C-alpha angles and dihedrals in degrees: 000000000000090000092052092048092050093047093049090047091056094046101045129067117277113276092027095103124049121186140157113020092353091061090046094053091051093051094100129118144133091280142021108307105157126216118288123215087235140355122223120206108184122187099204142032089249091060091048085052092051095049096048091045090055093044090047092053092049095042095237123150122243125201116202114222123201119167091322091232094130124119104204103068091257091144096046106143108166108160094354133094119270124207122201125189091199089125093051093071107126133126101228100186146356115202103193092180093051093036093229136127124202111205139167114249097248093060111123114245094232092054090052089050094049093047090051089048090052089052091054091253138104133237096194102198107113129168139153094264093053091127095058109017116101130220090241092054090046089053095045091055097032086236115214116187135158105328104044091116090071108019104029131229126309089276087065092052100052122083100175143357144194118223137179113220126219095270092049097263111149113224106196113189103151095164117182097184125102091206115045117141096163097137125305118357093233096186089076090065089067103034108094095002093112094231094300099118101033143334116258113224105172136011140189109226126202116235130201135209113284109252115245092200135040123187125182137177140176113218136186119223125194101207140019095240087067092059099072091039089052092048095052092044090055093044090056100036099044093057101233096314098108106116105166136023107179122176127200122192114227095258093055093044090052093046093055097043100047126076136303081036109081094219121113118209110249089194120036123261124257103074123110098225134030122194126199113199128190127187123187118198146151106254119050098196095045094042091049090054093046093046093051090046093050093047088049091053091048090050092049090046093054096242090122130023100201137005142180123201118215109240100191141021089259091058091046090052091052091053093050088045092061090053093048098045092098092142089082090080086080084080089070092065117227111014142167128222128219131182111196140164130208142146113291094237089057097053101085095053090041091057092045092053092049093050091048090049094049093043092053090061103023110028092180093055125138126206131190120200130183136131154124095311090168090073097032098257121135128183108211119191116181124186114196099171095259134073102195123135088246093054089048093051090050092049091049091053090053097046098040094039090060089045095049093057088055098050095248135149125256088210123040099170114340100070130229105277110158098308100068097029092107090056099045089101089057090067101025130055125237090253091052094050091046091057090047088056091048091055090047094052089048099050100029109024092164094050094229098137113091091324118214096015120128092003140357106270116228 
């Protein structure tokens, strides 16, 4: 490997290859990422191709790095080579008439959103790591975020991609068409595959009209049965403008609205569920009136017991700030994070079973629950007073066990990585996993692309 690193360092432009202490200093992220032998920072697709071609010939593993904001050890690169597209961060084109944007994969999500906004358009992908997550990382994990209920996952926002295969082959399919059924839609091989089948270098993103109006409310709900009723009521009555339906269980709402947290509760404490709703439309005056009327009807119908409507952008930002202040869970002490998906009618019994399982072993446990309930995604964060691998395994068995019997997914939007690999068969059939492995063998026969992630390659 040292000869390979030395060779590529001599062939590539200065600053492209970092090794030694430089690589150690860059080995930082939200989760466990290890220390690579070297870090490659190409500035073009041609350089990505050159690097992968050399690594493929040498049989050396390469781990793609985006913004390193993942939580499932999908960028773990200990002893391998890491490849970051941070220098490939340009917005190449905005086609206002066609409502598309062509970007390099290292482009930061927030920059994409701001550029779309300046062009009078909207790129609707939104998540807490927006300031550091990259488009390539979003594509590799099929990121979801806050507005999936209306605009879909990343998969629904990508029209075309360019990707480099394991042997350095460049597969350019920068399609700008919404309808294109000319053979297999190859981009879907790479979206959500966590960099195991190819490294995405460029993408064509689908933009939407920029909303004229934005309405938000924080509501209190007395029982779980009211949540799906409220969701369907709002979907119907708001005429397609509902863009977010975020639910916070009482413990999480209290956590982010009590010191040392900076958040102030817009609705009083003491209710079991808090719902943050956003609607984005095309007529502020008419949408304001409709939003207030619909909330009034929900209050009269008993679906909600209290509500506050944001009257300014500052108040809307504060509501989103509560939902995004996940860092407050540090106050729990050792904790574990879970990102799961299941049918809405199953959620109440799922949470009850997990609580019972944790309580049986750790009577002093805490558990924070919040998430994108409108699209079936919950974030579950238990704290049991210990953070050992043994404790984690026991908690996983409780959480995923309750999920498995309900036909849920162990990963709603963060991927599998290394952390969830053991539990992939709890959400995918033998036949599905066999086909995944067939694709892996076909596209990466030497298993050099993010080796070991998702499943152990044969």
